[in-house]
N, C-alpha and C positions, 0 to 999 in steps of 0.2 A: 608661189612658195608652197609647200606641199602642207597639207594639215597634219597636225597630230590625231590620230583617229585612237579613242578609247574603245577596247573591247571587254565585254562582259564577260565572265566565265560562267558557262551554265553548267550546273551539277546534274550529271545524269542521274535518272530517277534510283538505278539500281545502288549506286554510292550513297544518294540521299537516303534512300532506304536502309541501307547498311549504317550509317551514322546514327540515325535515330535509333535503331536497334541497340547498339552499344550504349547511347546515353540512357535508354529505357531501362537497361541490364544494371547499369551503374546507378540510377536512382532508386531502383527496386532493392539492392544491394543494402544500399545507405536506410532504405526504411526497415528492411528487415533486422539490420543490426541495431538501429535505434530501439526497434520493438522487443528484441532480446533482452536489451539491456533494461527496459523498462518493465519488461515481464519478471525478470531476475530479482529487480528492486522491489516489485510487488510481492514476489515470491519471499523474500527476506523480511520485508515489513510484516508480512504474516506471519513466519516461523518464528523471528527473533524474539519477540516478547513472550512468545510460548515457550521457548528455552528457557528466559529468564524468568517465569512464573512458574516452571517446573512442569508445565502440560506437557512438553516433549520428554518422557522419563529415561534417565540415564542408570543402566546397568553396568554395574562394575564387574569387568571381566578380566583386565591385568593392571598394575601398577608400577610405575618407576619412581624411585625415592632417590634424589639428589642432595646429600648434605654432607659436607666436609668432616663428618664424625662419625666413624663406623660404628659404634655402640648405638648413637640416636637413630642412625640410616635403618641399622637391624631392626630395632623396635617398632618403626614405623611401617618397615616393609611387611614385619609378621602382622602388625593389625591390621593392615589393609588386606594382607591375603585371607584373614580369617572372614573378611566381609566379603569375598569374592561371590558374584551372581546376586547381590543385594541391590536394590534401586537407592540411589542416592538423590537427593533434592537438596536445593539450595541451602536449606536449614540443616541437612546433614553433614554438608561441608563447612558451613559455619560452626557446628557442633565441634567438628574433627579438627578445624584450626584453633579452637578455644582449648581443647583437650591438651594438644600437642604445645600449646603456648604455656599452658599451664605446668606441664610435666618437665618442658625444656625452656625455662625462661631467658635463656642465653641464645636462643635462637632469634635470626633475624630475617625481616624480608621473606618470610612463609609465603608461599603461593600454591594454589591448587588449579590444575587446568584439567579439562574433562573433554574427550572426544566423544559426541555423542552416538556418531556413525559406528567406530570401533569398540567402545566401550571400555576405553583406555584412561588412566587417570596419571597425571605425573604430579608430585609433590616436590618441591625444592626450597630449599632456605641456606642461608649464611648461618655462621656462629660467630659469636662476640668474643674477642681475642681476651684472655684472662691475663691482667698484668701482676697479679702478686697473689699469694695466701694471706688471708687476714683473720687477724683476732679482734673482737669487736664486743665489748661486755663480758667476755670470758667465753663466748661462742666462737666457731671457727667458720669461715666462709671465705669467699673469693672476690676479689675487685675485677670488674671488668673493665675495658678500656673506655665504656661510657659513664663511668663512676658507680655502677649499678652494683649492688653486691648479691651475690648467688650464694644459698646454702649449698649447694653442691655443683659439680661441673661434670661435663664428659672426661673418663680418663685420660684422654688424649692430650687434654689442655690444659692440666696441674702442671703450674709454672716452677721452674726451679728458682734459684738465685735469691733475691731480697724477698722478705716477707715484710708485714706491716701489722701494727696496731693501731687502730683507730677508735675515736670518741665514740659513745652511743648515739649521738647525733652529730650531723643531721643523718637523712636516710640515704643519701647519692653523695660522692665525694669525687667530682669530675676533677677539680684541680689535682688531687694525690694522684688520681689515677693517670692524668697526662703527665705527671713529675715522676712517677715510677715506670711508665714506659720509657720516657727519656732515660732514665737511670739504667734501665735495661738496656738499652741502645748504645749507651756510653760507657757501659761497665769496663770495657776494657782499658779506657784511661787511667782509671784509679791504680794508684802504687799498692794502695791497700784494697782488697776489694770490699765494696759494700755488703754488709749481711742484713740488716734488718733497718726499717723506718718506724718511728714512734712517734705518733701527733697525741699527747694526752688529752687534749681540747682542741675545740674547732677555733679557739683565737690563741693558743698558745702555740709556742716555736716547736717544730718537729726535730726530732735527733735522730742523726743516721749514724748507726754503728758500724764500725769497719771491721776487718777479720783481724786486725793486729791488737784489736781491744779498745782502740781510739773511738771518741764520739764526736761528732760534729752538730753543733747547735746550726741548722741550716738556715733559717729563715725564710725569706720568699722562695717561690719556686722559679725565678727567672734567673737566667744566665747562667743556666745548668753547667753548661762546658767550660766556661770561664771559672766557676767555682772550684770545678773539679780540678783544672791544673793549676790553680792558685793554692789549693789545698795541698797538692803534691809537693809545692815548693816550700810551703809552712811545715809539714811533717820533714822534709829533707834536711831544713834547716835545723829544727827542735832537736832531731837526733843528737848534733853535736854538743849541745849544752842542757839538754834536758833528759829524763830517762822516761821512756814510754810505759805504758799508752798515755796517749795526750788528749785534751778536751780542746777543741778548736770551736771558737764562736764566728759565725760568720755571718751574722745577723746585720751586720753594718757594712756589708760587701759593697753596696752601692755608692759609699761614701768613702771608699778607699780603706777601712778599718778592718782588721782581723784580730782576734785576740787568743793566745796559745799558752796552756799552762799543764802542767801533769796532771794527770788524771786522778 
């Protein structure tokens, strides 16, 4: 019976030499890549703290301002243009942000980024939506959606529609702001357009004045849509038996009660 012979393939010297050459080149490439990454990391570790400490100087050459309010954007652009050619440290940047925040308190998420290589600076910010002009303690101001009051706002943001009279305390009115924003969004549902909201005290009921002269003791700020639809029904039925304008009490709306009388 024939035996199975095993044959061992011998690699010729030239082939083996070529294989070793390829493997060596690949290993060298890996070493160089790792060295480049490591070197870049060392360089950044050296440069980064010097940027943050202001040891690497930033010289303002150009600026881009992105604010969705043209009057604000114009002032900031002019201010930065007047400082072209100056060096800006981190302290300069912080002072600039404070100054802008004091001048325009309704700005949100204000940010400054600097390109140290080109000398370009970018300022960007959002603006808070204003929900109503407000009278408070005899002074006029504006109520933002956060509940904060602003003594003045950018001209593009002056709201129309519903105005409000608020008590002297507290300092912020987040519940009233949310309610007014909701009223603005749903104002088209009213048969008689809402004109103003008066809240004489933090504890007392708020009165909503309508364009037909009627007034509504609104009660809580919940169930706004349902209250509007119910108010329309009440005013329509009342017109058949009472002469308007009307006083409608919705303070007990959650209990299923509403009281209406001639004003």
